[in-house]
C-alpha positions, -999 to 999 in steps of 0.1 A, spaced: 405 -161 444 399 -124 457 410 -110 426 383 -131 407 357 -120 427 365 -85 426 369 -87 386 336 -105 383 320 -76 407 335 -47 385 325 -67 352 290 -72 364 285 -35 377 299 -20 345 275 -43 323 245 -31 349 252 7 339 254 -1 301 221 9 284 200 -20 278 185 -25 246 150 -13 242 122 -34 234 105 -26 203 66 -29 207 53 -15 174 49 -38 145 75 -38 115 67 -9 88 43 -20 60 52 11 38 54 45 34 28 61 12 29 99 0 -2 115 -16 -19 144 -33 -54 147 -40 -69 170 -69 -104 180 -75 -115 191 -107 -94 168 -127 -58 183 -117 -67 218 -107 -72 223 -74 -52 206 -45 -75 194 -18 -56 171 3 -19 158 8 -1 139 33 26 110 40 29 84 67 47 54 75 20 23 72 13 -3 100 -8 -35 97 -39 -15 111 -38 8 83 -52 -21 58 -87 -29 54 -94 -59 33 -129 -63 17 -144 -92 -1 -156 -80 -35 -168 -116 -50 -160 -151 -44 -122 -147 -61 -119 -110 -56 -106 -90 -28 -101 -51 -25 -69 -41 -1 -76 -7 10 -56 22 30 -75 55 41 -54 86 30 -69 119 41 -99 110 54 -127 102 34 -103 96 6 -86 58 1 -64 39 -20 -68 4 -29 -56 -25 -47 -79 -51 -61 -67 -87 -65 -80 -120 -77 -52 -143 -67 -46 -154 -103 -13 -155 -119 3 -120 -130 21 -136 -158 31 -113 -190 6 -110 -219 -25 -120 -195 -17 -108 -160 -27 -75 -143 -42 -59 -116 -62 -26 -106 -57 3 -83 -85 25 -76 -89 57 -59 -123 72 -42 -141 85 -13 -160 67 16 -188 96 14 -194 96 -23 -206 70 -49 -176 72 -74 -163 49 -101 -124 43 -104 -105 16 -120 -68 18 -133 -55 -12 -149 -21 -26 -150 -6 -48 -174 23 -70 -166 47 -63 -192 77 -81 -176 82 -99 -142 81 -76 -111 69 -45 -136 35 -35 -145 24 -5 -168 -8 19 -166 -29 13 -198 -45 46 -196 -22 78 -193 12 72 -179 26 51 -152 42 22 -140 49 2 -107 75 -22 -96 59 -54 -75 68 -87 -58 43 -116 -53 37 -145 -28 19 -175 -30 -11 -178 -2 -38 -201 1 -60 -173 -15 -35 -175 -45 -6 -154 -61 -6 -122 -42 11 -88 -45 35 -86 -16 53 -54 -22 42 -26 -46 67 4 -56 62 36 -71 87 50 -91 67 77 -107 37 97 -95 5 74 -103 -29 94 -107 -59 74 -101 -90 92 -118 -126 87 -97 -157 100 -115 -192 103 -104 -212 73 -112 -240 95 -125 -221 118 -148 -191 95 -160 -167 113 -186 -136 97 -190 -119 132 -199 -134 147 -167 -125 130 -135 -141 144 -102 -109 137 -82 -74 126 -88 -59 105 -60 -21 107 -66 2 82 -51 36 101 -52 70 87 -64 88 68 -40 61 54 -19 60 16 -16 34 -8 3 40 -41 16 2 -56 11 -10 -81 40 -20 -115 26 -59 -121 21 -59 -152 45 -39 -134 74 -62 -106 78 -98 -105 90 -120 -91 63 -149 -74 62 
């Protein structure tokens, strides 16, 4: 009996000395994004960066009753956004828009991606492609994850002097970036 008590005390003592599992208080990663921002088309690098995304990095804005913009701030005041309608993203008719811009300037940006096969979309102007997954929510079909197998350039123009061949800024999301987008119904919208 004394042997059992002694063995139990030794086991408890050793267990007490072992490192305890740390509690993770941060939320799981919502993505890893790398970017480069160019002025005057693509001649002058004005900002670049990278970061692991958290849920607090996203801002969802209602554009119309059936359209939302999901925005991520890059190097302030620059941002990158996904525009969603909740509609089917099937081949031949489906697609979505990505935009870049600045919060301190009135700019126009709209890069459309056509779905060419399940989980894959191609940029219709200039080169580019993305991989994606979707999920069904009460809003509709939403993009859940977006991956960048190549650099994607998002052209931005001054609204006053829009010229398709001469963007004011290029917000470039770099190859290897990925984003897990929050669902419209789960996030406070502005």
